[in-house]
Backbone as CSV, one residue per row, in Angstrom:
resi,resn,N_x,N_y,N_z,CA_x,CA_y,CA_z,C_x,C_y,C_z
1,UNK,201.902,215.118,126.729,201.352,215.410,128.031,202.195,216.132,128.846
2,UNK,202.033,217.141,129.619,202.733,217.799,130.548,202.799,216.901,131.969
3,UNK,203.959,216.885,132.387,204.074,216.415,133.796,204.180,217.267,134.601
4,UNK,203.174,217.553,135.547,203.100,218.678,136.327,203.651,218.160,137.772
5,UNK,204.442,218.915,138.447,204.877,218.547,139.807,203.992,219.529,140.678
6,UNK,203.324,219.066,141.600,202.402,219.785,142.419,203.056,220.347,143.495
7,UNK,204.383,220.123,143.807,205.019,220.926,144.814,205.453,222.309,144.285
8,UNK,205.444,222.552,142.887,205.725,223.832,142.326,205.025,225.048,143.237
9,UNK,205.841,226.084,143.173,205.191,227.212,143.989,204.038,227.580,143.377
10,UNK,203.851,227.653,141.827,202.783,228.394,141.268,201.489,227.199,141.270
11,UNK,201.823,226.066,141.779,200.636,225.074,141.999,199.578,225.470,142.916
12,UNK,200.055,226.428,143.954,199.036,226.636,145.029,197.831,227.338,144.576
13,UNK,197.790,228.290,143.676,196.720,229.015,143.209,195.695,227.931,142.389
14,UNK,196.371,227.074,141.658,195.521,225.967,141.015,194.868,225.262,142.014
15,UNK,195.659,224.652,142.859,194.890,223.919,143.839,193.782,224.493,144.673
16,UNK,194.088,225.696,145.078,192.938,226.445,145.872,191.774,226.774,145.139
17,UNK,191.930,227.197,143.788,190.810,227.529,143.038,190.017,226.166,142.551
18,UNK,190.701,225.224,142.214,189.905,223.979,141.901,189.402,223.336,143.156
19,UNK,190.014,223.411,144.285,189.418,222.917,145.449,188.170,223.763,145.977
20,UNK,188.271,225.013,145.679,186.901,225.842,145.835,185.809,225.362,145.025
21,UNK,186.114,225.212,143.707,185.041,224.761,142.668,184.542,223.204,143.167
22,UNK,185.364,222.570,143.494,184.851,221.096,143.908,183.993,221.306,145.174
23,UNK,184.306,222.040,146.256,183.488,222.198,147.332,182.260,222.798,147.080
24,UNK,182.238,223.603,146.224,180.940,224.325,145.647,179.935,223.444,144.811
25,UNK,180.602,222.134,144.540,179.812,221.252,143.677,179.789,221.699,142.232
26,UNK,180.701,222.438,141.877,180.813,222.678,140.307,181.231,221.258,139.626
27,UNK,180.610,221.126,138.595,180.952,219.830,137.612,182.358,220.028,137.083
28,UNK,182.994,219.046,136.769,184.491,218.964,136.305,184.570,219.698,134.936
29,UNK,183.587,219.397,133.954,183.706,220.138,132.655,183.543,221.633,133.018
30,UNK,182.926,222.053,133.791,182.670,223.562,134.251,183.867,224.099,134.857
31,UNK,184.429,223.331,135.685,185.626,223.955,136.374,186.738,224.021,135.248
32,UNK,186.838,222.934,134.380,187.848,223.099,133.249,187.632,224.371,132.302
33,UNK,186.313,224.532,131.985,185.957,225.613,131.027,186.485,226.738,131.822
34,UNK,186.204,227.142,133.078,186.443,228.319,133.697,187.850,228.603,133.872
35,UNK,188.454,227.649,134.502,189.859,227.805,134.634,190.935,227.804,133.422
36,UNK,190.433,227.338,132.170,191.298,227.597,131.067,191.534,229.027,130.785
37,UNK,190.689,229.990,131.255,190.788,231.367,131.045,191.809,231.986,131.989
38,UNK,192.282,231.210,132.931,192.904,231.660,134.118,194.572,231.213,133.926
39,UNK,194.890,231.119,132.687,196.438,230.718,132.571,197.318,231.730,133.101
40,UNK,196.971,232.990,133.034,198.032,234.208,133.392,198.132,234.081,134.986
41,UNK,196.910,233.764,135.686,196.897,233.842,137.093,197.638,232.589,137.581
42,UNK,197.612,231.503,136.758,198.207,230.295,137.172,199.699,230.240,136.824
43,UNK,200.077,231.156,135.948,201.616,231.205,135.400,201.768,230.266,134.352
44,UNK,200.846,229.828,133.648,201.044,228.792,132.588,201.062,229.560,131.182
45,UNK,201.579,228.777,130.055,201.822,229.450,128.980,200.503,229.433,127.971
46,UNK,199.607,228.525,128.151,198.430,228.586,127.334,197.247,228.001,127.910
47,UNK,196.195,228.211,127.483,194.943,227.792,127.969,194.813,226.030,127.783
48,UNK,195.523,225.629,126.792,195.550,224.083,126.532,196.387,223.589,127.783
49,UNK,197.467,224.196,128.063,198.242,223.648,129.244,197.537,223.807,130.578
50,UNK,196.869,224.918,130.632,196.054,225.139,131.857,194.972,224.102,131.968
51,UNK,194.223,223.798,130.861,193.337,222.658,130.882,193.875,221.352,131.208
52,UNK,195.024,220.960,130.705,195.655,219.754,130.890,196.004,219.719,132.420
53,UNK,196.669,220.543,133.038,197.078,220.580,134.437,195.796,220.522,135.333
54,UNK,194.741,221.115,135.123,193.545,221.196,135.831,192.901,219.693,135.922
55,UNK,192.812,219.228,134.552,192.285,217.715,134.455,193.194,216.737,135.279
56,UNK,194.485,216.856,135.119,195.371,215.974,135.887,195.008,216.173,137.434
57,UNK,194.912,217.324,137.995,194.449,217.497,139.322,193.058,216.889,139.840
58,UNK,192.141,217.159,138.926,190.837,216.542,139.051,190.887,215.136,139.258
59,UNK,191.820,214.490,138.342,191.800,212.876,138.349,192.446,212.697,139.586
60,UNK,193.663,213.196,140.035,194.253,213.162,141.370,193.321,213.201,142.537
61,UNK,192.430,214.043,142.563,191.415,214.153,143.629,190.501,212.982,143.625
62,UNK,190.184,212.621,142.313,189.130,211.429,142.463,189.767,210.255,142.868
63,UNK,191.110,210.041,142.827,191.919,208.894,143.166,192.131,208.815,144.598
64,UNK,192.179,209.983,145.346,192.540,210.027,146.644,191.357,209.661,147.534
């Protein structure tokens, strides 16, 4: 499992995009499916890594 540090400079696009989907009422599984294809936008190396990071962020949002 990737340990993601949310203070990384490239975390801002992930936070912005996922928060926009959350505000729009998009379900978690749909957010994950769409954001998997955004690896280049997020500066990540693979769709799997992107999925993992987005899942971690979604879990953090549910815990806050």
